[in-house]
C-alpha positions as CSV (number, residue, x, y, z in Angstrom):
1,M,30.0,-7.8,0.4
2,R,29.1,-10.5,2.8
3,S,28.3,-13.9,2.0
4,S,25.2,-16.1,3.2
5,G,25.8,-19.3,0.8
6,F,24.0,-18.0,-2.0
7,S,23.7,-14.9,-4.1
8,L,20.8,-13.0,-6.8
9,C,21.3,-10.7,-9.4
10,I,18.5,-7.7,-9.6
11,L,18.3,-5.6,-12.3
12,L,17.2,-2.4,-11.7
13,C,15.9,-0.4,-14.6
14,L,15.4,3.2,-13.4
15,L,15.1,4.8,-16.5
16,S,12.1,2.2,-17.6
17,G,10.6,2.6,-14.2
18,V,10.6,-1.4,-13.6
19,L,12.5,-2.8,-10.3
20,G,13.2,-6.6,-11.0
21,S,10.3,-8.7,-10.3
22,P,7.7,-8.2,-7.7
23,R,8.8,-10.7,-4.5
24,L,8.3,-11.0,-0.9
25,P,10.7,-10.4,2.1
26,G,12.9,-13.5,2.7
27,V,11.3,-14.9,-0.9
28,A,14.4,-15.1,-3.5
29,A,13.2,-14.0,-6.3
30,Q,14.3,-15.2,-9.9
31,A,17.0,-13.2,-11.9
32,Q,16.0,-11.1,-14.9
33,P,17.2,-11.8,-18.4
34,A,19.9,-8.3,-19.0
35,A,18.7,-5.4,-20.7
36,S,21.0,-3.0,-23.0
37,S,20.5,0.7,-21.5
38,A,22.8,2.7,-20.6
39,S,21.0,4.1,-17.0
40,E,20.7,0.1,-15.7
41,E,22.4,-0.4,-12.3
42,E,23.2,-4.0,-11.5
43,F,23.7,-5.6,-7.9
44,T,25.0,-8.3,-6.6
45,L,22.9,-9.1,-3.6
46,D,22.7,-12.3,-0.2
47,V,19.7,-11.8,1.0
48,V,16.4,-10.2,-0.3
49,N,16.1,-6.9,0.1
50,I,13.1,-4.6,1.2
51,S,11.0,-2.1,-0.8
52,L,9.5,1.2,1.2
53,P,7.1,3.2,-0.2
54,V,7.5,6.6,1.5
55,T,5.4,9.7,1.6
56,V,6.9,13.2,3.3
57,L,5.1,15.9,4.2
58,D,5.2,18.8,5.9
59,R,3.6,20.7,9.1
60,Q,0.8,22.1,6.8
61,G,0.3,18.5,5.0
62,R,1.6,19.6,1.9
63,F,4.1,17.0,0.3
64,I,7.6,17.6,0.1
65,A,9.3,17.8,-3.3
66,N,12.7,16.9,-4.4
67,L,14.7,15.0,-2.2
68,G,17.1,12.5,-3.3
69,R,18.7,9.9,-1.3
70,N,20.9,11.3,0.6
71,D,18.3,13.3,2.5
72,F,17.0,9.5,3.7
73,E,17.9,7.6,6.6
74,V,16.4,4.2,7.6
75,F,16.9,2.3,10.5
76,E,16.0,-1.4,11.2
77,N,15.6,-2.5,15.0
78,T,17.6,1.0,15.4
79,R,20.4,0.1,12.9
80,R,21.2,2.3,10.1
81,Q,20.8,0.6,7.1
82,S,22.3,1.5,3.3
83,I,19.9,2.5,0.9
84,I,20.7,0.9,-2.3
85,A,18.4,2.3,-5.0
86,F,16.1,4.9,-5.2
87,E,13.5,6.5,-7.4
88,R,11.6,10.0,-7.0
89,R,8.4,9.9,-6.8
90,D,6.2,8.6,-9.6
91,G,9.0,7.3,-10.7
92,L,7.7,3.4,-11.0
93,P,4.1,2.1,-11.9
94,L,1.3,1.4,-9.3
95,N,-1.0,-1.3,-8.5
96,V,-3.7,-0.3,-6.6
97,A,-6.5,-2.7,-5.0
98,I,-9.8,-0.9,-4.4
99,L,-11.4,-2.3,-1.7
100,M,-15.4,-1.6,-1.9
101,D,-17.8,-1.9,1.3
102,T,-20.8,-3.6,-0.2
103,S,-22.5,-4.7,3.2
104,T,-25.6,-3.9,4.7
105,S,-25.3,-0.5,5.9
106,V,-23.8,1.2,3.2
107,R,-26.8,0.7,1.1
108,Y,-27.6,4.7,1.0
109,R,-24.7,5.1,0.0
110,L,-24.1,2.5,-2.7
111,S,-24.5,5.1,-6.0
112,F,-22.2,7.5,-4.6
113,E,-19.8,5.6,-4.0
114,R,-19.9,4.3,-7.4
115,E,-19.7,7.3,-8.7
116,A,-16.6,8.3,-6.2
117,I,-14.7,5.1,-6.9
118,T,-14.9,5.5,-11.0
119,E,-13.4,9.0,-10.9
120,F,-11.1,8.1,-9.1
121,L,-10.2,6.0,-11.2
122,S,-10.5,7.9,-14.3
123,K,-8.0,10.1,-13.2
124,L,-5.5,7.2,-11.4
125,L,-5.7,5.5,-14.5
126,D,-4.6,8.3,-17.2
127,N,-1.4,7.7,-17.8
128,R,-2.0,3.9,-18.5
129,R,1.4,2.6,-17.1
130,D,-0.2,2.2,-13.8
131,Q,-3.3,-0.6,-12.8
132,A,-6.0,-1.5,-10.6
133,S,-8.6,-4.0,-9.6
134,F,-11.3,-4.3,-7.9
135,V,-13.0,-6.0,-4.9
136,T,-16.0,-5.4,-3.1
137,F,-16.8,-7.4,0.4
138,D,-19.7,-7.8,2.4
139,D,-19.9,-11.4,4.4
140,E,-17.3,-12.3,2.5
141,P,-14.6,-10.9,0.0
142,R,-14.9,-10.7,-4.1
143,I,-12.7,-10.2,-6.1
144,R,-14.8,-9.0,-9.7
145,A,-11.5,-7.2,-11.8
146,G,-7.9,-8.2,-12.0
147,F,-5.2,-5.7,-12.1
148,T,-5.7,-3.4,-15.6
149,S,-5.3,0.0,-17.1
150,D,-8.4,-0.5,-18.8
151,F,-9.9,2.5,-17.6
152,R,-13.4,1.2,-19.1
153,Q,-13.4,-2.5,-18.0
154,L,-13.1,-1.6,-14.2
155,A,-15.6,1.7,-14.7
156,R,-18.3,-1.4,-15.9
157,V,-17.5,-3.6,-13.1
158,V,-17.7,-1.0,-10.1
159,N,-20.9,0.4,-11.4
160,S,-22.5,-3.4,-12.1
161,V,-22.4,-3.5,-8.3
162,A,-26.0,-3.1,-7.4
163,T,-26.9,-4.2,-3.8
164,A,-25.3,-4.5,-0.5
165,N,-26.2,-6.9,1.7
166,G,-24.7,-8.8,4.3
167,R,-22.0,-7.7,7.3
168,T,-18.7,-6.7,6.6
169,A,-15.6,-8.9,6.0
170,L,-12.9,-6.0,5.5
171,Y,-10.4,-8.1,6.9
172,D,-10.2,-11.3,4.7
173,A,-11.0,-8.9,2.3
174,I,-7.3,-7.8,2.7
175,K,-5.8,-11.2,2.9
176,Q,-7.2,-12.6,0.0
177,V,-5.8,-10.0,-1.8
178,C,-2.1,-9.8,-0.5
179,L,-2.2,-13.7,-1.1
180,E,-4.2,-13.9,-4.4
181,Q,-3.2,-10.7,-6.1
182,M,-0.4,-8.8,-5.5
183,P,1.5,-12.0,-5.7
184,S,1.2,-11.2,-9.5
185,A,1.4,-7.0,-9.3
186,S,3.7,-5.6,-11.9
187,T,5.7,-3.9,-9.6
188,R,6.4,-3.4,-6.0
189,R,4.9,-0.2,-5.6
190,R,1.9,-1.8,-4.4
191,A,-1.3,-0.6,-2.1
192,I,-4.9,-0.6,-1.5
193,L,-7.4,1.6,-0.6
194,V,-10.1,0.5,1.3
195,V,-13.4,2.5,0.8
196,T,-15.7,1.7,4.2
197,D,-18.4,3.2,6.7
198,G,-17.1,0.6,9.3
199,G,-15.1,-1.6,11.2
200,D,-15.1,-5.7,10.4
201,T,-17.7,-7.6,11.7
202,A,-17.6,-10.9,10.1
203,S,-13.7,-11.9,9.2
204,D,-12.0,-14.9,10.0
205,T,-8.7,-12.8,9.9
206,T,-8.0,-10.9,13.2
207,L,-6.6,-6.8,12.8
208,D,-3.4,-8.2,13.2
209,E,-3.1,-10.7,11.2
210,A,-4.4,-8.5,7.9
211,I,-1.8,-5.6,9.4
212,S,0.8,-8.5,9.4
213,I,-0.4,-9.8,5.6
214,A,-0.1,-6.5,4.2
215,Q,3.6,-5.8,6.0
216,R,4.8,-9.1,4.6
217,A,3.4,-8.2,0.9
218,E,4.8,-4.7,0.7
219,V,1.5,-3.5,0.6
220,T,0.5,-0.2,1.8
221,I,-3.4,0.7,2.9
222,Y,-5.0,4.0,2.8
223,A,-8.7,4.1,3.6
224,I,-12.2,6.7,3.2
225,S,-14.4,6.3,6.0
226,T,-18.3,6.9,4.3
227,K,-19.9,7.1,7.3
228,G,-19.3,10.9,8.2
229,G,-18.0,13.1,11.2
230,G,-15.5,15.7,9.7
231,V,-14.0,17.4,12.2
232,F,-15.5,16.0,14.8
233,R,-13.2,12.5,14.3
234,V,-10.4,13.3,16.4
235,E,-8.5,10.9,18.7
236,G,-10.1,11.4,22.5
237,N,-13.6,12.4,20.9
238,P,-16.3,10.2,21.4
239,Y,-17.3,10.5,17.7
240,F,-14.0,8.5,17.0
241,N,-14.7,5.1,18.0
242,L,-12.8,1.7,18.0
243,D,-13.7,1.0,14.4
244,D,-12.1,4.5,13.9
245,R,-9.1,3.5,15.4
246,N,-8.6,0.2,14.3
247,L,-9.1,1.7,10.5
248,K,-6.4,4.4,11.7
249,R,-4.2,1.8,12.7
250,L,-4.3,-0.8,9.6
251,C,-3.3,2.2,7.8
252,K,-0.5,4.0,9.8
253,E,1.4,0.6,9.9
254,T,1.2,-0.1,6.9
255,G,2.6,2.8,6.1
256,G,-0.5,4.4,4.4
257,D,-3.0,7.3,6.2
258,V,-6.8,7.1,6.5
259,F,-9.4,9.9,5.8
260,F,-13.0,10.5,7.6
261,P,-14.5,13.3,5.1
262,S,-17.8,14.9,6.7
263,D,-19.9,15.0,3.5
264,S,-19.7,13.9,0.2
265,K,-17.9,16.9,-1.0
266,Q,-15.4,16.5,1.2
267,T,-15.6,12.9,0.5
268,K,-14.5,13.2,-3.3
269,R,-11.9,15.7,-1.9
270,A,-10.7,12.4,0.0
271,F,-10.6,10.6,-3.4
272,D,-8.4,12.9,-4.5
273,L,-6.0,12.8,-1.8
274,A,-5.2,9.5,-1.5
275,K,-4.9,9.4,-5.3
276,D,-2.1,12.3,-4.8
277,Y,0.3,10.2,-1.9
278,L,0.1,7.6,-4.1
279,R,2.0,9.8,-7.0
280,N,3.9,11.6,-4.2
281,Q,5.5,8.3,-2.5
282,Y,9.2,7.8,-2.8
283,F,10.8,4.5,-3.3
284,L,14.0,3.3,-1.1
285,V,15.2,-0.2,-1.3
286,Y,17.9,-0.9,1.4
287,E,19.8,-4.5,2.1
288,P,19.1,-5.7,5.6
289,N,22.3,-5.8,7.5
290,E,20.5,-8.4,10.1
291,S,21.1,-12.3,9.4
292,G,17.4,-13.6,7.9
293,R,17.4,-16.7,10.2
294,N,15.8,-14.1,13.0
295,K,11.8,-14.1,12.4
296,H,11.2,-11.3,15.0
297,F,9.3,-8.4,14.1
298,R,11.7,-6.0,12.4
299,E,10.6,-2.5,13.3
300,I,11.4,0.3,10.2
301,E,12.2,3.9,11.4
302,V,12.8,6.4,8.0
303,R,14.6,9.8,9.0
304,I,14.8,12.7,7.3
305,P,17.9,15.4,8.9
306,K,17.0,18.1,7.0
307,H,13.1,17.9,7.4
308,R,13.2,16.6,11.3
309,D,8.9,18.3,11.5
310,A,8.2,16.4,8.3
311,R,5.6,13.4,9.0
312,V,7.0,10.8,7.0
313,L,4.5,7.6,6.7
314,T,5.7,4.4,5.7
315,R,5.2,0.5,7.3
316,R,6.5,-0.3,10.5
317,G,7.9,-2.6,10.1
318,Y,7.8,-6.3,8.5
319,F,8.1,-9.9,9.8
320,P,10.9,-11.9,7.6
321,G,9.8,-14.9,5.6
322,G,7.7,-15.5,2.7
323,L,3.8,-14.4,3.3
324,A,2.5,-17.5,1.7
325,A,3.7,-20.0,3.7
326,D,3.5,-18.4,6.9
327,A,0.1,-16.5,6.4
328,K,-2.1,-18.9,5.3
């Protein structure tokens, strides 16, 4: 193992489902106290490692299960990386921030959105291991509830949202959640689920900045569009407009996906799909073999040689360095 001036010890507790303390790329974490468990593996690293939630789908959109560490190959800037830790699918707890659009354009769908989000939370939090928070955004974002596994508390907060007014500050909401909520998340499996009917119209934060901040914070973004369109919303079609393309890019470059349901039934199905995506992630950790002094964007690619036709969802890359210092 090469040395770069300091080393830190990360304790990976595979059976308990906890992987160190949550931290950001390029920011050293505090060493965790040792615990007595036969399954623990101790790694001594001289750089901060990178975590990758990965979703793998076949041509029919079905999740590919039962993959192992050796089935994956990770590349950073075309260089093969060594996977130092691996978890199958639902092996680690999950922190999900729900971002609900409450701008004027959703006022006629507000009741349905409350109902769908409440049902999603009831299914997500049924294991008492995962946690969720709730944020609304119109002219500005508002954090309504911090991370908790208490479904009843979150349901009360969601159903207390009674009005929809103003414009849409989606990118500001993503920035605020990544800066203020995700650093306190209990796990490095972090995601945002956005429920919105359109594009950003009010943020000071740009799309590129929102993507970069989410990548630095190791946050995967999923989105459900509530304005309809169904099968007609495909790229190249006039019904797939710039707002839709931006929403798709926001999700794709952070390793997530976007759903465009056409009616209330399909929207509820989209919430179920989002939950399934979150529950069927593999979790890879690698130590970059490139010097941390290079602050340029680092592109990530995950390959599965035995499933070359598979669709692999993970973040496109990251900028080395601390989130808070660079993004504020």
